[in-house]
C-alpha positions in Angstrom: 0.0 0.0 0.0 1.3 3.4 -1.0 0.3 7.0 -0.1 -0.9 9.3 -2.8 -1.1 13.1 -2.9 -3.3 15.4 -4.9 -4.0 19.2 -5.0 -7.2 20.3 -3.3 -8.8 23.8 -3.5 -6.7 26.7 -2.3 -3.6 24.6 -3.0 -3.8 22.7 0.3 -2.5 19.2 0.3 -4.7 16.2 0.8 -3.3 12.8 1.7 -5.3 9.7 1.2 -4.8 6.0 1.2 -6.4 3.6 -1.3 -6.6 -0.2 -1.2 -9.1 -1.2 -3.9 -9.2 -4.0 -6.3 -8.2 -3.0 -9.8 -11.2 -2.2 -12.0 -11.5 -2.6 -15.8 -11.2 0.7 -17.5 -12.9 0.9 -20.9 -12.9 3.9 -23.3 -16.2 4.7 -25.0 -16.7 6.9 -28.0 -15.0 9.8 -26.3 -13.0 8.7 -23.3 -13.5 6.9 -20.0 -16.4 7.8 -17.6 -17.4 6.4 -14.3 -19.2 7.3 -11.0 -17.1 9.4 -8.7 -16.1 7.4 -5.7 -17.1 4.2 -7.5 -14.8 3.3 -10.3 -13.7 6.9 -10.7 -11.1 7.2 -8.0 -7.7 8.8 -7.7 -6.2 5.4 -8.0 -7.9 4.6 -11.3 -7.4 8.1 -12.6 -3.7 7.6 -11.8 -3.7 4.3 -13.7 -5.2 6.1 -16.7 -2.6 8.8 -16.5 0.2 6.3 -16.1 -0.9 4.1 -19.0 -1.4 7.2 -21.2 2.0 8.5 -20.2 3.7 5.3 -21.1 1.9 5.4 -24.5 2.9 9.0 -25.1 6.5 8.3 -24.3 6.5 5.4 -26.8 4.4 6.8 -29.7 4.1 10.6 -29.4 6.6 13.5 -29.2 6.4 13.6 -25.4 9.1 16.3 -25.0 6.5 18.8 -26.2 4.4 18.1 -23.2 0.7 17.4 -22.6 -2.1 20.0 -21.9 -4.3 19.1 -19.0 -7.7 20.7 -18.6 -10.8 20.2 -16.5 -14.5 21.2 -16.3 -16.7 22.3 -13.5 -17.7 18.9 -12.1 -17.1 17.8 -8.6 -13.4 17.3 -8.0 -12.3 18.0 -11.5 -9.6 20.4 -10.5 -8.1 17.8 -8.1 -8.3 15.0 -10.6 -6.6 17.2 -13.2 -3.8 18.0 -10.8 -3.4 14.3 -10.1 -3.1 13.6 -13.8 -0.5 16.4 -14.0 1.4 14.8 -11.1 1.6 11.4 -12.8 2.6 12.7 -16.2 5.3 14.9 -14.7 6.4 11.9 -12.6 7.0 10.1 -15.9 9.1 13.0 -17.1 6.5 14.5 -19.4 6.1 18.3 -19.3 2.6 19.4 -18.3 0.7 22.5 -19.3 -2.1 22.8 -16.8 -5.0 25.2 -17.3 -5.6 27.5 -14.3 -9.4 27.5 -14.5 -12.3 25.3 -15.7 -12.7 25.6 -19.4 -14.5 23.8 -22.3 -13.0 20.8 -23.9 -12.5 22.6 -27.3 -10.4 25.3 -25.5 -8.1 22.6 -24.1 -7.9 20.9 -27.5 -7.1 24.2 -29.2 -4.4 24.9 -26.6 -2.7 21.6 -27.4 -2.4 22.7 -31.1 -1.4 26.3 -30.2 1.3 25.3 -27.8 2.5 22.5 -30.2 2.0 20.0 -27.4 2.0 16.3 -28.0 -1.7 16.0 -27.0 -4.1 16.8 -24.2 -6.1 15.2 -21.4 -9.5 16.7 -20.4 -11.1 15.8 -17.1 -14.8 15.8 -17.8 -17.8 13.5 -18.1 -19.3 15.7 -20.7 -23.2 15.4 -20.6 -23.3 12.5 -18.1 -25.2 12.8 -14.8 -23.6 14.8 -11.9 -22.4 11.7 -10.1 -20.0 10.9 -13.0 -16.6 12.2 -14.0 -14.2 11.0 -16.7 -11.4 12.0 -19.0 -10.9 12.6 -22.7 -7.7 12.3 -24.7 -6.8 14.5 -27.6 -4.0 14.4 -30.1 -1.5 17.2 -31.0 -4.0 18.7 -33.5 -6.8 18.7 -30.9 -8.6 15.8 -32.5 -10.0 12.8 -30.8 -7.8 9.8 -30.9 -8.6 7.4 -33.7 -10.5 4.2 -32.5 -7.6 1.8 -33.1 -5.1 4.1 -31.3 -7.5 4.6 -28.4 -7.7 0.8 -28.1 -3.9 0.8 -27.8 -4.0 3.3 -25.0 -6.7 1.3 -23.3 -4.5 -1.8 -23.5 -1.6 0.2 -22.0 -3.8 1.3 -19.1 -4.9 -2.3 -18.4 -1.3 -3.2 -17.8 -1.0 -0.6 -15.0 -1.2 -1.6 -11.3 -2.4 1.2 -9.1 0.6 0.7 -6.8 3.0 1.2 -9.6 1.9 4.6 -10.6 4.7 7.1 -10.6 4.0 10.7 -9.7 5.8 13.9 -8.8 4.3 16.5 -6.5 3.7 20.0 -7.9 6.6 21.8 -6.2 9.1 19.2 -7.4 7.6 19.2 -10.9 7.8 23.0 -11.1 11.4 23.0 -9.9 12.2 20.4 -12.6 10.5 22.6 -15.3 7.8 20.0 -15.9 4.8 21.9 -14.6 3.4 25.1 -16.1 0.0 26.6 -15.4 -1.5 29.0 -17.9 -4.7 30.9 -18.8 -6.0 29.6 -22.2 -8.8 32.1 -22.6 -7.4 35.1 -24.6 -5.7 33.0 -27.2 -8.9 31.1 -27.8 -10.9 34.4 -28.0 -8.4 35.8 -30.5 -8.7 32.7 -32.6 -12.5 32.4 -32.8 -12.7 36.1 -33.8 -11.0 35.1 -37.0 -13.6 32.5 -37.8 -16.8 34.7 -37.7 -17.4 38.4 -38.3 -18.4 39.0 -34.7 -19.2 42.6 -35.3 -21.8 41.7 -37.9 -23.5 39.4 -35.3 -23.1 41.9 -32.4 -24.7 44.6 -34.5 -28.0 42.7 -35.0 -30.7 44.0 -32.7 -32.0 40.7 -31.4 -32.2 38.9 -28.1 -30.4 35.6 -27.5 -30.7 33.3 -24.4 -27.8 31.0 -23.6 -28.1 27.9 -21.4 -24.7 27.0 -20.1 -26.2 24.0 -18.2 -23.8 24.7 -15.3 -21.0 23.7 -17.6 -17.6 25.1 -18.5 -18.8 27.1 -21.4 -20.6 29.5 -19.0 -19.9 33.2 -19.7 -18.3 32.5 -23.1 -21.2 33.8 -25.3 -21.7 37.0 -23.3 -18.0 37.6 -23.4 -17.7 37.0 -27.1 -20.9 38.8 -28.2 -21.1 41.7 -25.8 -20.6 45.3 -26.7 -23.1 45.7 -29.5 -26.9 45.8 -30.1 -27.2 42.1 -29.7 -28.6 41.3 -26.2 -27.3 38.1 -24.6 -28.7 36.7 -21.3 -27.6 33.4 -19.7 -29.2 30.8 -17.5 -27.6 28.0 -15.5 -24.3 29.8 -15.5 -23.4 29.5 -11.8 -20.9 26.9 -10.6 -23.0 24.0 -9.3 -21.8 20.4 -9.9 -25.2 19.1 -8.8 -26.8 20.6 -12.0 -30.1 21.5 -10.2 -33.1 21.2 -12.4 -31.3 19.0 -14.9 -30.9 15.3 -15.0 -27.7 15.8 -17.0 -26.1 18.7 -18.8 -27.2 17.6 -22.2 -28.5 20.1 -24.8 -31.5 18.2 -25.9 -35.1 17.9 -24.6 -36.2 17.7 -21.8 -33.0 19.3 -20.5 -33.7 22.3 -22.7 -37.2 22.9 -21.3 -36.1 25.7 -19.0 -34.3 27.3 -21.9 -37.5 27.2 -24.0 -39.4 29.0 -21.2 -36.6 31.6 -20.9 -36.7 32.3 -24.6 -40.4 32.8 -24.7 -40.4 34.9 -21.6 -37.7 37.2 -22.9 -39.1 37.5 -26.5 -35.7 36.2 -27.7 -35.4 34.9 -31.3 -33.2 32.0 -30.4 -31.9 30.0 -27.5 -28.4 28.4 -27.5 -27.5 25.5 -25.2 -24.1 23.9 -24.6 -23.3 20.7 -22.7 -21.2 20.1 -19.6 -17.9 20.5 -21.3 -19.0 22.9 -24.0 -18.4 20.7 -27.1 -22.1 20.2 -28.1 -24.8 22.6 -29.3 -28.6 22.7 -28.9 -30.8 25.3 -30.6 -34.3 26.5 -29.5 -36.4 28.8 -31.7 -38.3 31.9 -30.7 -41.5 29.9 -29.9 -39.5 27.6 -27.5 -39.5 24.7 -29.9 -36.3 22.7 -30.0 -34.6 22.6 -33.4 -33.4 19.0 -33.5 -29.8 18.1 -34.1 -30.3 16.6 -37.6 -31.8 19.9 -38.8 -29.1 21.9 -37.1 -26.3 20.0 -38.8 -28.0 20.3 -42.1 -28.3 24.1 -41.6 -24.7 24.4 -40.6 -23.7 22.4 -43.7 -25.8 24.7 -45.8 -24.1 27.7 -44.2 -20.6 26.5 -45.3 -21.7 25.4 -48.8 -23.9 28.4 -49.6 -22.6 31.4 -47.6 -19.0 30.4 -47.1 -18.8 28.9 -50.6 -16.6 26.0 -49.4 -17.0 23.0 -51.7 -15.3 20.3 -49.8 -16.6 16.9 -48.4 -18.9 16.5 -45.5 -18.6 13.8 -42.8 -21.5 12.2 -41.0 -22.1 9.3 -38.7 -24.5 6.5 -39.2 -27.4 8.1 -37.3 -27.1 11.5 -38.9 -29.8 12.6 -41.3 -29.7 11.9 -45.1 -30.3 15.6 -45.5 -26.5 15.9 -45.8 -26.5 13.4 -48.8 -29.2 15.6 -50.4 -27.1 18.8 -49.9 -24.1 16.9 -51.2 -25.9 16.2 -54.5 -27.1 19.8 -54.8 -23.7 21.3 -54.2 -21.7 18.5 -55.8 -19.7 17.5 -52.8 -18.9 14.1 -51.4 -20.6 13.0 -48.2 -18.7 10.4 -46.2 -20.6 8.2 -43.7 -18.5 6.8 -40.7 -19.4 4.8 -37.7 -21.7 5.5 -34.8 -19.7 7.8 -32.6 -17.7 11.0 -32.3 -14.3 9.4 -32.6 -15.0 8.5 -36.3 -15.6 12.0 -37.4 -12.3 13.9 -37.0 -10.1 11.1 -38.5 -12.4 11.0 -41.6 -12.4 14.8 -41.9 -8.6 14.8 -41.8 -8.3 12.0 -44.4 -10.8 13.6 -46.8 -10.0 17.3 -46.1 -13.7 17.8 -45.3 -15.2 21.1 -44.4 -17.3 19.9 -41.5 -18.6 16.8 -39.8 -21.2 16.0 -37.2 -23.3 13.5 -35.4 -26.8 13.0 -34.0 -25.7 14.0 -30.5 -25.3 17.6 -31.4 -21.5 17.6 -31.8 -20.2 19.4 -34.8 -16.6 19.7 -36.1 -15.4 22.5 -38.5 -12.2 22.4 -40.6 -11.7 26.2 -40.5 -11.5 25.8 -36.7 -9.9 22.5 -35.7 -10.8 18.8 -35.7 -12.7 18.9 -32.5 -16.3 19.5 -31.6 -17.0 23.0 -30.3 -20.4 24.1 -29.0 -19.4 27.8 -28.8 -18.1 28.0 -32.3 -21.1 26.0 -33.6 -23.4 28.5 -31.9 -21.5 31.5 -33.4 -21.8 29.9 -36.9 -25.5 29.3 -36.4 -26.0 32.9 -35.3 -24.0 34.1 -38.3 -26.3 32.1 -40.6 -29.3 33.7 -39.0 -27.9 37.2 -39.5 -26.8 36.5 -43.1 -30.2 35.1 -44.0 -32.2 37.5 -41.9 -34.3 34.6 -40.6 -35.3 33.0 -37.3 -34.4 29.3 -36.7 -37.9 28.1 -37.7 -37.7 30.2 -40.9 -34.3 28.7 -41.6 -35.7 25.2 -41.3 -38.6 26.1 -43.7 -36.1 27.5 -46.2 -33.9 24.4 -45.9 -36.8 22.0 -46.6 -37.8 24.1 -49.6 -34.2 23.8 -50.9 -34.2 20.0 -50.3 -37.6 19.4 -51.9 -39.2 17.7 -48.9 -39.5 17.8 -45.1 -37.3 15.7 -42.8 -38.5 14.6 -39.3 -36.7 13.1 -36.4 -37.6 11.7 -33.0 -35.8 9.7 -30.4 -36.8 7.2 -27.8 -34.3 5.3 -25.7 -35.1 1.7 -24.7 -32.9 0.7 -21.8 -32.1 -2.8 -20.6 -29.9 -4.2 -17.9 -27.0 -6.4 -19.0 -28.9 -9.4 -17.8 -32.0 -8.5 -19.7 -30.0 -7.8 -22.8 -28.3 -11.2 -22.5 -31.8 -12.8 -22.3 -32.9 -11.0 -25.5 -29.8 -12.0 -27.4 -30.2 -15.6 -26.2 -33.7 -15.6 -27.9 -32.4 -14.1 -31.1 -32.8 -16.4 -34.1 -30.1 -15.8 -36.8 -31.3 -15.6 -40.4 -30.1 -14.4 -43.8 -30.5 -10.8 -42.8 -29.0 -11.0 -39.3 -31.1 -12.0 -36.3 -34.7 -11.7 -35.2 -35.5 -10.4 -31.7 -38.6 -9.7 -29.7 -38.3 -6.7 -27.4 -40.9 -5.2 -25.1 -40.7 -2.4 -22.5 -42.1 -3.0 -19.0 -43.5 0.5 -18.9 -47.0 0.4 -20.3 -46.7 3.8 -21.7 -43.7 2.8 -23.8 -44.0 1.5 -27.3 -43.4 -2.2 -28.0 -40.9 -3.4 -30.5 -41.7 -6.8 -31.9 -40.1 -9.1 -34.4 -37.6 -6.7 -36.0 -34.5 -7.9 -37.8 -31.1 -6.7 -36.7 -27.6 -7.3 -37.9 -24.6 -7.2 -35.6 -22.3 -5.5 -38.1 -22.2 -1.9 -39.1 -23.0 -1.1 -42.7 -24.9 -4.3 -43.5 -28.5 -4.1 -44.9 -31.2 -5.6 -42.7 -34.9 -6.1 -42.8 -37.5 -5.3 -40.2 -41.1 -6.3 -39.6 -43.4 -3.7 -41.2 -46.0 -3.7 -38.5 -45.2 -2.9 -34.9 -42.4 -0.4 -34.8 -42.8 2.4 -32.3 -44.1 5.9 -33.1 -40.8 7.7 -33.7 -38.5 8.5 -36.5 -35.3 7.0 -35.0 -35.2 3.8 -33.0 -32.4 3.0 -30.6 -32.0 -0.1 -28.5 -29.5 0.4 -25.7 -27.4 -2.0 -23.7 -26.5 -0.3 -20.5 -24.9 3.0 -21.4 -24.2 2.0 -25.0 -26.2 1.8 -28.2 -27.4 -1.7 -29.0 -29.1 -1.2 -32.3 -30.1 1.9 -34.4 -32.5 2.3 -37.2 -31.9 5.4 -39.3 -34.7 7.9 -39.2 -35.3 8.2 -43.0 -36.2 4.6 -43.2 -39.5 5.1 -41.3 -42.7 6.7 -42.5 -46.1 7.3 -41.0 -48.4 4.2 -40.5 -51.8 3.8 -39.0 -52.1 4.2 -35.3 -49.4 6.9 -35.1 -46.7 4.3 -35.7 -43.8 4.4 -38.2 -43.4 1.8 -40.9 -40.1 0.7 -42.3 -40.3 1.3 -46.0 -36.9 0.2 -47.3 -33.9 -1.8 -45.9 -32.4 -0.1 -42.9 -28.8 0.3 -41.9 -28.3 -1.2 -38.5 -25.4 -0.4 -36.2 -24.4 -2.2 -33.1 -21.7 -0.6 -30.9 -20.6 -0.2 -27.3 -20.4 3.5 -27.5 -21.1 5.6 -24.4 -20.9 9.2 -25.7 -24.6 9.6 -26.6 
């Protein structure tokens, strides 16, 4: 048994002793997440840092150092300091942010400082009991899936008692620990991406919901000083996220934003998630503009207003509106896997202009290969100003351009690992994949019966035409991950308010957690 040290608030030192069994650490679509005090302990965070440090020394230019950032969740500052202690203990220079900040700011800082990569302490949009960490490359991009698997394997080799660390004072003396303020450099950068004066000079009201996350105060800071009026809700530091089940910019978490927009006669509401890398939009009537319409509008913005004719990247569950825009503007649209980690590598490979996913995470090549809710919000506001339209008017305009309306709905069916095993045990393989019978216990929930699924991404499958639930996108989850997904455009209205599958569906099965 060994003693560990970590920085607490006000720089005081906290000593603690751990004697826990080693837990399996798995990376999802965008890092590792777990319950604080459960699997998310200083011991396990140290194991992640040690394994990552070993990987960095072997495969990356470690002499350039690693940027370490953190969000506003409970204990994030102390966990970040522990990561910094372990990395410096392995001889790796550390650039530690001196305040909570969004993940894209940390990613941008890695590129600006020419660091080897970055670690961000955050659980993104997860419930308040969770924390986690994300890893970014030297460009600020998410680590490619195959490389993330290699890091995960390195972490698995680490025993908690073998973690090497160096306390802050010793690391500073050794020139391995540097704290910095990332804000101004990031502000200077984003001012080159959008004509902020044009947005500021528009006489409209905007409400921002920071969801108690680390993007709080960024929009008022960026857009202040003109005729544009910006107000913000849920901007205080409160790691309990009162009023929210989780800091996720989709309904029902955006309900309070909708009320605030209506009450203030604002034309638009902007929401960001816990670490500021995702965007949600609410129109002036309080209606949520779903993520699939938002990504299509942002793609239209780059193709039409920025006149950039380069490929687009989408994930499996993202709307086919992008394919339609690709045909109209004669650009290639690449479809990747079911999670965030597929977007940035594909964008780099194809020199794409933007990419995105159903969760509300959007990546822009003029910026960097990382999701950014603040920049996405600025681009959306710029589109509104250029078109002189409200969000709902933009959607109407988009549908007219595409020649049809596109609709999206989401309902999550959750099952325990035991229940899922029982479902899989009953599955009957056939030529199209396998057949499963699934029913929710809640009487108010829809029932899914006799649908065909295939366990491999990108393989056509068939589904029963009768009893699909009344929604435009079907997700079957196993635990925190997606089990099976039916793309929205494969469903049309059927009697009884249901949706009928009208053509073969693309089915994905993943273990992704970043949803």
